[in-house]
N, C-alpha and C positions, 0 to 999 in steps of 0.2 A: 620292592616287596616290603621294606620297612614301613613305608607310608601306608600301603594296603593293610598291613598288620595293625598299625596304630588305629586306623579307622575301624576295623573290625573289633578290636579290643574295646574301643570306646562304646561301640554298640552292645557289647556283652557286659559292660561294667556293672549295670544295675543287677543283672542276674548273678554275677560273681559276688557282688556285695551282699545280696540276700543269702547266698550260700555261706559266706563267712560269718554273717550275723547268726545264722542257725547253728553253725559249729561252735560259736563262742558262747551262745546263750542257752541252747538246748541242754537241759540238765536233768539228772535223776538224783533221787535222795539215797545216799549210802551211809548207813549208820548215823543218821541225823545230819549229814553233810550234803549240800548241793554240789554235785560233781558234773562238770560240763562233758559233753559228748567226746570231745577230743581228749579230755583227761581220762575218760573211761577207756578209750583205745590205748592210751599210754600205759595205764595200769595193767591192762590185759597183756601188754607186751612184757613188762618188767616184773610182774608179780610172780614169785617163785612157786607158790603153792597152787597145785592143780585145782583143788576145790575152790579156792578163791577166784581163779580164772574162770571156772564154770559159772560161778555166781555173777561175775561181771558180764559174761557172755549172754546171760539171760536178759540183761537190761538193754541189749543192743537192737533187737529187731525193729522197734518203731523208729529209732533214729536212723538205722540203715535204710529203711523204706523212704523216709523223708529226704535223706541225703541223696538217695538214688534218683528221686524225682527231679531234684535240682540239677544233678550232674548229667543225667540223660538229656535234659532239655538244653543244657549248655553245650553238650557235645553235638547235638542235632543242629542247634543254631550256629555253632562255630563253622560247620561244614557249609551250611546254607548261605552264610554271609560271605563266603569266599567265591561262591558260584557266579555272582554278577561280574567278578573280576577275571573270569575265564578259567577257573579251577573247579574241577568236578567235585572235589572234597578237600578237607583240610590236609590230608596226607599229600595230595598233589601240590598244594601250595607250599607245604613244608619242604618237599624235595627241591622246589625251585628256589626257595629262600636259603636253605642250608647247603645246597649242592650235594645232597646226600642221596645215593641210590638206595631206596628202601627195599627193592628186590634183593640187592646184594646183601644188605644188612640182615634181611630175613633168612637168606641162604646161609650166611655165616653163623647166625644164631642156631639154626637147625643142625649144622655141622658140628658146632661146638657142643651142643647138648648130647649129640650122639657119641662124640669122641671122648667125653669126660664122664659118661654115665657110670662105667664100671669103677673108676677111681672114686667118684662121688659116693657111691653106695658103700664102698669099703670104709672111707673116712667117716661117713655119717654114722654107720653102725658103731664104730669105735668111739666117736665123740658122744653119741647119745648114751651109750652104756657108761662111759667114764664120768661124764659131767651131769647127766640127768639121772643116771641109775636105772634106766628103763630100756627095754628093747626098742630098736628103731621102728619096728612095725607098730608099736603102741604110741608113738609120738604123733600127736595131732598137729595140723598146720599151725594153729595159733601158739604152739609150743616152740616152733622153729625160731622165731625172733628171740625168744628167751634163751634158747640154746646158743644162739650166736652172740649173746651179750658177753659171755666169758667173764663173769664177775670175779672168778678166781684170779683172773689176770689183770684186773683193773689197774692195779698199782705195780705191774710187772716192770715198768721202766721209770726211772726218774723223769719227771716232767721236763726239766731243763735239758736232759739228753735228747728227748724226743723233739723238743723245739729246735735244738742245735742241729739235729739231723735234717729236719725239714728245711731249715734255713740254708744248710749246706747244699742240699739238692737244688734248690732254686738258684743259689749263687752259681752253681756249676752250669746252670742253663742261662746265665747272664742276667738274672733277675735278683735284685737286692730288696730285702724286706724293709718296711719303714722301721723307724727306731722303736716304735711302740706297737705291739700286736697283742691284743687281749682275746682270750678264749674263755667263754663262760658257758657253763652247762646247766644253769638253773632252768627249771620249768616254770612258766608263767601263764596265767589265763590269757588265751588268745594268741599264744605263740604258735607259729606255724610248725607243722610236723616235718621239718627238714632243717638242715643247717641254713642259717641266715647270715648274711654278711652286711656289716654296717660301716661303710667307709666314711671317714670324718675329715672334712677340710681337704678336699682334693681339687686344687685349682688347675683346670685343664688337664694336661697329661704329665704334670710334675708330681712325682711321688714324694709328698712331704707330709701328708696327713696320717692319722692313725687309722688302723683297720681293726674292727671288732668282729670276731667270729662267734656267733651265738648258736649253740647246738642243743637241740631238744632230745632227751633220752629216748623218745619214740623211735628214732632212727639210729641214734648213735650211743648215747650214754657215755660212760667213761671207760669203755672196755679197752680201747687203745686209740690210735690216731688215724684210723682209716678215713672216717667221715670228716674229721677236723682238717685233715690234709686236703681233702677235696674242697672244703669251704675256704681254706686259706688260698688255694689256687684261684677260686672265684674272686676273692677279695683283692688279690694281687692284680689279676687281669683287669678288674674294674679300676683300681687305683692307677694303673698304667695307661688307662684310656683317656680320651678326651670327651667321653660321654658324660652327660649331666644326670643321667637316670640309669639305675641299675637294670640292665637288660642284656640279653644275649648278643646284641649288635656290637658290643664293645670289642669283640674279636671277630675273626673271619666267620666262625659259626660255633655252634655248641659242641660239635665234635672236637674241634681244635681246643676249645676250653677244657673239655673233659680229658683230653689226652694229657695236657699239661698238669691238670689237677690230680690225675691218677699216678703220675710218676713218683711223688713222695711216698705214696702208699706202697708201691712196688719195692722201693728202696727199704722201707721199714720192715719188709718181709724177708730181707736177706738173712739166711741162716747164720752167716759168720757174725753179723752184727748182733743178732739175737743171742748167740752163744756168748759174745763178749760183754754184753750190756745187761742182760736180764738179771733181775734181783733173784738170788737163789732161794730165798726163804719161801716155803710153802709149795713150791713146784719146781720141776726141772725144766731146763731150757728145751730139752727134747719134747716134753709134753706140750710146751707152748708152741713149738714148731708144728706139731701135729694139729693143734687147735687152729693155728693161723692158716695152715694148708686147707683145712676143712672150710674155715670161714671165707677165705678168698674164693674157693671154688663155689661155695654156696651163693655168695653174692654175685659172682660172675654168671652162674646158671640162672639165678633169679633175674638178673638184668637181661639175659638172653630171652628168657620167657616173657619178660615185660615188653621187650622190643617186638617180639612176634605178636603178642596180644594187642599192643597199641597200633601196630601197622594194620592189622585186620580191623580193629575197632574204628579207625579213622578212614578206612576205605569203604567198607560196606556192611560188615556184620552187625546184626542187631541183638543176637543172643549172647550178651557179654558174660553172663553167669556161666553158661555152658562152656564157652571158650576159656574162661579163666580157670574153671575147675579142671579142664583137660590139660591145659598148659602147665599149671602149677604142679599137678600130679607128675607130669613128665619131668619137670625140672627138679622137684624136691623129693619125689618118691612118697609123698604123704597125701592122704585124702583131705579134702576140704570139709569143714563143718558147714552146716546150712548157712549160718551167719556169714562165715568167711566167703562162701560161694556168692552170696548176694552182695558182698562188699566189692564186687568186681570194679565198679566205677570209682571206688575210693582209691584204687591203685592205678587208675588211668590218668596219666599226665599227658601233656601235649607233645608226645613222641620224644620226651626227654630220655626215656629208657633206651630208645634206638640210638640216639646220639651218644649217650654215655657208654653203651655196650661197644659201639664202634671205637669210641675214644679209649676204652680199656684195652681193646685189641691193639690199637695204635701204640699206646704206651708200652704194652708188653713187647711189641716189636722193637721199639726203641731200646728197651732194656736189653733184649737179646743181642741187638747190634752192638751195644756198648760192651756187653760181656765178651762177645766174639772178638772185638777189635782191641779191647784193653785188658782182657783176662778176668779171672774170678774176682779180683779185688777192685773192679772198675768203680765201685760205689765210693771208694775212699777219695 
């Protein structure tokens, strides 16, 4: 399957290059400044003023339309290129490669959304009122990423304490960090909208090089360590592998990768650690716990929604906007704006959401097993 995937990816390369070029060079003028499409999306996420966000949103339609043309063509061709190899579509190939039952993942996602709906609604109403100062029903979808930034808690924990905690978790799993691990949050033109990992000097499977974790505020910012923990997990798994190229093949599959990467996040949410470590100035540890509970549930529900959406998209569905509108409303309780509805293909990855959602459930299961076998202080 790795060979088949490499052949298909090489056939898609020119289309993917065209999409990247558009995302990095397509720009609009804002207050006399040329701003790239990806930077507009980033500002839409992190800008606190609702009026400014509306102004940014008015610039998006032509870029969304162009991006949609690229992405729909790539999605269509991706499935078609696997058919000569005996797979009806990309989803069928993915199941064979990752050994992941997508029907099971879809059922788990549906069950998770149903079981957490009441708790999510309660936490969302509380957090929306406290941190945005508006009723939950008035919060539009493009405000949700801003809501989850948690800027009031950006400096809640000393950086060295967060790093020590993550290192400790991986050490407990038998994995030791390299001597040097850099995490940088700067946004740069052309930087991808997700954590990126840059291993340096990795000879074979000997962990002797540096690992740099590069995080874009579009997905993470500096609110806390949830996304950086995931990226650190990716970096470690790469550095421990014998692969010469950064790709999912360096571990059994993406679900295994996601499981290991999620574990530090779950440890950083431990109430006892929050109570003992949180800087008291400006907020209470209890308010941070409420925020973390909401944020964790929001991200898990969004992952579940993304898993359902991508499974359907790579099997047969053509009306991505309709499906995205429906599933996001189910997961977040918010209506989509027209722009966000049309951006359905922007959120469509290669079934990564399915792997990460299953990985999150696996990591949560490991945590509960440790809690049951070692007691409430298992994380020490």
